[in-house]
C-alpha positions in Angstrom: -38.8 -0.6 -31.0 -38.5 -3.9 -32.7 -39.8 -7.0 -30.9 -36.9 -9.3 -29.9 -36.7 -12.7 -31.6 -38.2 -15.8 -30.0 -35.2 -17.8 -29.0 -34.7 -21.6 -28.7 -31.8 -23.1 -26.9 -30.0 -26.0 -28.6 -27.2 -27.9 -26.9 -23.8 -28.2 -28.5 -22.1 -31.6 -29.0 -18.5 -32.0 -27.8 -16.4 -33.5 -30.6 -12.7 -34.1 -31.5 -12.3 -33.1 -35.1 -9.3 -33.3 -37.4 -7.1 -36.1 -38.6 -6.0 -38.8 -36.3 -2.8 -37.1 -35.2 -4.1 -33.5 -35.0 -7.5 -33.7 -33.4 -8.8 -30.7 -31.4 -11.9 -30.2 -29.3 -14.9 -28.5 -31.0 -18.4 -27.6 -30.0 -20.8 -28.4 -32.8 -24.4 -28.0 -33.8 -25.9 -29.7 -36.9 -27.2 -27.2 -39.5 -30.4 -29.2 -40.0 -31.4 -28.7 -36.4 -30.8 -25.0 -36.4 -32.5 -24.6 -39.7 -35.6 -26.5 -38.6 -35.9 -24.1 -35.6 -35.4 -21.1 -37.8 -37.7 -22.1 -40.7 -40.0 -24.7 -39.2 -40.6 -23.2 -35.7 -39.9 -19.6 -37.0 -37.7 -18.9 -34.0 -34.0 -18.0 -33.5 -31.8 -20.9 -32.6 -29.2 -20.1 -29.9 -26.3 -22.0 -28.4 -24.6 -21.3 -25.1 -21.0 -22.7 -25.5 -19.6 -24.4 -22.4 -22.9 -23.9 -20.5 -22.9 -25.9 -17.3 -25.7 -27.4 -15.2 -25.3 -24.7 -12.5 -26.1 -22.0 -15.1 -29.3 -23.5 -16.3 -31.7 -21.3 -14.3 -30.1 -18.0 -15.5 -29.9 -19.2 -19.1 -33.4 -20.5 -19.3 -34.6 -17.1 -18.2 -33.2 -15.8 -21.5 -34.9 -18.2 -23.9 -38.4 -19.2 -24.9 -37.9 -23.0 -25.6 -35.4 -25.8 -25.6 -34.8 -28.4 -28.4 -32.6 -31.3 -27.6 -31.1 -32.5 -30.8 -29.9 -35.8 -32.1 -26.2 -36.6 -32.1 -23.7 -39.2 -33.2 -22.9 -39.8 -29.5 -25.0 -41.9 -27.1 -26.2 -41.2 -23.6 -23.7 -42.8 -21.2 -25.2 -46.0 -19.7 -24.0 -45.0 -16.2 -26.9 -42.5 -16.3 -29.3 -45.5 -16.2 -27.1 -47.7 -14.0 -25.6 -50.0 -16.7 -22.0 -50.6 -17.8 -21.0 -49.8 -21.4 -21.9 -52.7 -23.6 -19.8 -51.6 -26.6 -16.8 -49.4 -26.0 -16.5 -48.5 -29.7 -19.7 -46.5 -29.6 -19.2 -42.7 -29.2 -20.3 -41.0 -25.9 -20.6 -37.4 -24.9 -20.5 -37.1 -21.1 -20.1 -33.4 -21.2 -23.4 -33.0 -23.0 -25.1 -35.5 -20.6 -24.1 -33.4 -17.6 -25.9 -30.4 -19.1 -28.9 -31.9 -20.9 -30.1 -34.3 -18.2 -30.3 -31.5 -15.7 -31.8 -29.2 -18.4 -34.7 -31.6 -19.0 -35.7 -31.5 -15.3 -35.5 -27.7 -15.3 -37.7 -27.4 -18.4 -40.3 -29.7 -17.0 -40.3 -27.9 -13.6 -40.5 -24.4 -15.2 -42.9 -25.3 -18.0 -40.4 -24.3 -20.7 -41.5 -25.6 -24.1 -39.4 -28.8 -24.8 -38.9 -30.8 -27.9 -36.6 -33.8 -28.0 -35.3 -35.5 -31.2 -33.5 -38.9 -31.3 -30.7 -38.5 -28.6 -32.9 -35.7 -27.1 -35.7 -38.2 -26.9 -33.5 -40.6 -25.1 -32.1 -37.9 -22.8 -35.6 -36.9 -21.6 -36.4 -40.6 -20.8 -33.2 -41.1 -18.9 -33.4 -37.7 -17.1 -36.8 -38.6 -15.8 -35.8 -42.1 -14.6 -36.1 -44.4 -17.6 -33.6 -46.7 -19.2 -32.3 -47.5 -22.7 -31.5 -50.4 -24.9 -27.8 -49.7 -25.8 -28.1 -51.7 -29.0 -31.7 -52.1 -30.1 -30.7 -54.4 -33.0 -29.3 -56.9 -30.5 -32.6 -57.2 -28.5 -34.7 -60.3 -29.6 -37.9 -59.3 -31.2 -36.8 -55.7 -32.1 -35.9 -54.4 -35.5 -32.6 -52.9 -36.6 -33.4 -49.2 -36.4 -30.0 -48.0 -37.7 -29.4 -46.3 -41.0 -27.3 -47.7 -43.8 -24.0 -46.2 -42.8 -22.4 -45.6 -46.2 -25.6 -44.6 -48.1 -26.3 -41.0 -49.3 -28.1 -38.8 -46.8 -31.2 -38.8 -48.9 -31.4 -42.6 -48.4 -30.4 -42.6 -44.8 -33.2 -40.1 -43.9 -35.8 -41.7 -46.2 -39.0 -43.0 -44.4 -38.5 -46.7 -43.6 -41.2 -47.8 -41.2 -44.6 -46.6 -39.8 -45.3 -45.3 -36.4 -48.7 -46.0 -35.0 -50.1 -43.1 -32.9 -52.3 -43.3 -29.8 -55.9 -42.5 -30.7 -56.7 -38.9 -29.9 -53.1 -37.9 -29.3 -51.6 -34.6 -30.6 -49.5 -36.7 -32.9 -52.6 -38.0 -34.7 -53.6 -34.4 -35.1 -50.3 -33.4 -36.5 -50.1 -36.4 -38.8 -53.8 -36.1 -39.8 -54.1 -39.8 -39.4 -53.5 -42.8 -37.1 -50.0 -43.4 -38.4 -47.1 -42.0 -40.4 -44.0 -43.2 -42.1 -40.8 -42.0 -40.5 -37.0 -42.3 -40.9 -34.9 -44.4 -38.5 -31.3 -43.6 -37.6 -30.7 -44.8 -34.0 -28.9 -47.5 -32.2 -30.2 -46.9 -28.7 -33.9 -46.9 -27.9 -36.3 -46.8 -24.9 -36.1 -49.9 -22.7 -38.1 -48.8 -19.7 -40.2 -45.7 -20.2 -39.9 -43.2 -17.4 -42.9 -43.0 -15.1 -43.3 -39.3 -15.9 -43.8 -40.0 -19.6 -46.8 -41.2 -21.7 -46.1 -43.2 -24.9 -47.9 -41.8 -27.9 -46.4 -43.6 -30.8 -44.8 -47.1 -31.4 -42.8 -48.7 -34.2 -44.1 -52.0 -35.7 -41.8 -53.9 -33.2 -43.4 -52.1 -30.2 -40.5 -49.8 -29.6 -41.6 -46.4 -28.2 -41.1 -43.7 -30.9 -43.0 -40.7 -29.5 -44.0 -39.6 -26.0 -45.3 -36.7 -24.0 -44.3 -35.5 -20.5 -47.3 -36.7 -18.5 -49.4 -33.9 -17.0 -47.3 -31.1 -18.7 -49.2 -27.9 -18.9 -47.3 -26.8 -22.0 -45.4 -28.2 -25.0 -43.3 -31.2 -23.9 -42.9 -33.9 -26.5 -40.2 -36.0 -28.1 -39.7 -38.4 -31.0 -37.2 -41.0 -31.8 -37.0 -40.2 -35.5 -35.6 -37.1 -37.3 -38.4 -34.6 -38.1 -35.8 -31.8 -38.7 -34.7 -33.4 -42.0 -36.3 -31.3 -44.7 -39.1 -30.4 -42.2 -40.8 -28.0 -44.6 -41.4 -30.8 -47.0 -43.1 -33.2 -44.5 -46.6 -32.3 -43.2 -46.2 -34.1 -39.9 -42.7 -32.5 -39.2 -43.9 -29.0 -40.2 -47.0 -29.3 -37.9 -44.8 -30.4 -35.1 -42.3 -27.5 -35.5 -45.1 -25.0 -36.0 -46.8 -26.1 -32.7 -43.4 -25.9 -30.9 -42.9 -22.4 -32.3 -46.3 -21.3 -31.2 -45.6 -22.6 -27.7 -42.3 -20.7 -27.6 -44.0 -17.5 -28.7 -46.6 -17.9 -26.0 -43.8 -18.2 -23.4 -42.0 -15.2 -24.9 -45.2 -13.1 -24.5 -45.4 -14.2 -20.9 -41.7 -13.7 -20.3 -41.7 -10.2 -21.8 -44.9 -9.3 -20.1 -43.3 -10.2 -16.7 -40.2 -8.3 -17.6 -42.2 -5.1 -18.5 -44.2 -5.4 -15.3 -41.1 -5.8 -13.2 -39.5 -2.8 -14.9 -42.5 -0.6 -14.3 -42.6 -1.7 -10.7 -38.9 -0.8 -10.3 -39.5 2.6 -12.0 -42.4 3.3 -9.7 -40.3 2.5 -6.7 -37.8 5.2 -7.6 -40.4 8.0 -7.8 
């Protein structure tokens, strides 16, 4: 019997696609995120279309990890008790309603969790932190947005260093005290949630990497985009390999519990 694949849950974004007069709702997932899970973490990416918060427990029981992806849409400011500062910026409240609850469930159940860009921000907000809605408008902070009309290769090129906390897992993955990263975000951490530990900062002091404090398993997030060509970047590859290892460890535990339960049920029928 073949071993079932190690599976990682990625949330879908809710988008209206099509020309201005004929838009229709779509559920979308960026290829680069799914590919990073498949090739970097060596796991099977899965999506549960139209999953709702009240289904999280039953769906988490089917997977071995969760990766919260980046997105063009921002976390709605009402989730950290602020009004919308720029109505022109895209939002995705349907995703918020799932992912903010999903973060809490992953932490409580020790499910391997990796957050990227929006996912990084979702973890912070879910655990009680807040965001700068427009980092570039905050005195003393850099403009962390990408050049909008540049080619993807330029948008995702490394543009600033991140300094890692001494002795942190990020130092191990980077094999050094810092690394150059890309930068494609408008929002950023304002108040770090009390349940998080900052492990990396941009030159302007903005938090760029953190861990869930006291987590017994893999629970990390980054503000940059390690999924971009992850096999070609040693830090990104190390991060995804470690995430994959954590997911496989959960799978072994999950399948072991399933086998034990099945054997107990069979014994009860004798």
